[in-house]
C-alpha positions as CSV (number, residue, x, y, z in Angstrom):
1,M,111.2,159.2,109.5
2,R,107.9,160.6,110.8
3,I,105.5,158.3,112.6
4,A,102.0,158.9,113.9
5,Y,101.0,156.6,116.8
6,L,97.2,156.5,117.4
7,T,95.5,154.8,120.3
8,G,92.2,155.0,122.2
9,T,93.4,156.7,125.4
10,Y,97.0,157.8,126.0
11,P,99.0,158.0,128.2
12,R,97.9,155.9,131.2
13,A,99.8,154.2,133.9
14,T,99.1,150.9,132.2
15,D,100.6,152.0,128.9
16,T,104.2,151.4,129.8
17,F,104.8,149.2,126.7
18,I,103.5,152.0,124.4
19,Q,105.5,154.6,126.3
20,R,108.7,152.6,126.0
21,E,108.1,151.9,122.4
22,V,107.5,155.6,121.6
23,A,110.6,156.6,123.7
24,G,112.7,153.9,121.9
25,L,111.7,155.2,118.5
26,R,112.4,158.8,119.5
27,S,115.8,157.8,120.8
28,H,116.6,156.4,117.4
29,G,115.9,159.7,115.8
30,M,112.4,159.1,114.6
31,D,109.8,161.9,114.8
32,V,107.0,160.3,116.7
33,H,103.7,162.1,117.1
34,T,101.2,160.5,119.5
35,F,97.5,160.9,119.1
36,A,94.6,159.5,121.1
37,V,90.9,159.5,120.8
38,R,90.3,160.3,124.5
39,R,92.4,162.2,127.0
40,P,93.2,160.1,130.2
41,E,91.7,161.0,133.5
42,D,94.1,162.8,135.9
43,K,94.2,159.8,138.2
44,Q,95.8,157.8,135.4
45,I,98.8,160.2,135.3
46,V,101.0,158.7,138.0
47,G,104.4,160.0,137.0
48,P,106.4,162.6,135.1
49,E,106.6,160.4,132.0
50,Q,102.8,160.3,131.7
51,A,102.5,164.1,132.4
52,S,105.1,164.8,129.7
53,E,103.4,162.5,127.2
54,R,100.0,164.0,127.8
55,K,101.4,167.4,126.9
56,R,102.8,166.0,123.7
57,T,99.7,164.1,122.6
58,G,97.0,165.3,120.3
59,Y,93.4,164.4,121.3
60,I,90.5,163.9,118.9
61,L,87.7,164.2,121.4
62,S,87.5,166.8,124.1
63,E,86.7,165.9,127.7
64,R,83.0,166.2,126.8
65,G,83.3,163.5,124.2
66,V,83.0,165.9,121.1
67,P,85.7,166.6,118.6
68,S,88.3,169.0,120.0
69,N,88.5,170.9,116.8
70,P,85.7,169.9,114.3
71,L,86.8,172.3,111.6
72,G,90.5,171.2,111.9
73,L,89.4,167.6,111.7
74,I,87.4,168.3,108.5
75,Q,90.3,170.3,107.0
76,A,92.8,167.5,107.8
77,H,90.5,164.9,106.0
78,L,90.1,167.2,103.0
79,S,93.9,167.8,102.9
80,L,94.6,164.1,103.0
81,L,91.9,163.3,100.4
82,T,93.2,165.9,97.9
83,G,96.9,165.2,98.6
84,N,96.7,161.5,97.9
85,P,93.1,160.3,97.1
86,G,94.1,156.7,96.5
87,R,95.9,156.3,99.8
88,Y,93.2,158.1,101.7
89,L,90.4,156.0,100.3
90,K,92.4,152.8,101.0
91,A,92.7,154.0,104.7
92,V,89.0,154.7,104.9
93,S,88.2,151.3,103.4
94,L,90.4,149.6,105.9
95,A,88.9,151.6,108.8
96,L,85.4,150.6,107.7
97,K,86.4,146.9,107.4
98,T,88.0,146.7,110.8
99,R,85.6,148.9,112.8
100,Q,83.4,147.7,115.6
101,P,80.0,146.7,114.1
102,D,77.9,149.4,115.9
103,I,77.1,153.1,115.4
104,K,80.1,154.2,117.6
105,G,82.4,152.2,115.4
106,L,81.0,153.8,112.3
107,I,81.4,157.3,113.7
């Protein structure tokens, strides 16, 4: 089974629950890919577990707060849209319904 785990900032010293959950899923043979919107600051990497997870995690925004790979992000959306339009549109609808009610939430 392949699982994508998305969070705001990962990994951080305070994310021990998430790190244990991801490690547990991986130990049961699941293919877990971690993604975060933002990369954690260096001071939040306090041990080898966080350092290892940071190397394995994909980040949506660069350290400057802009998309790390804008073209890749667009291509991924188009691929998902054409591959399974119904599922993609349901996900977009859910994201819009559950977002924060401000411009940052919309973006």
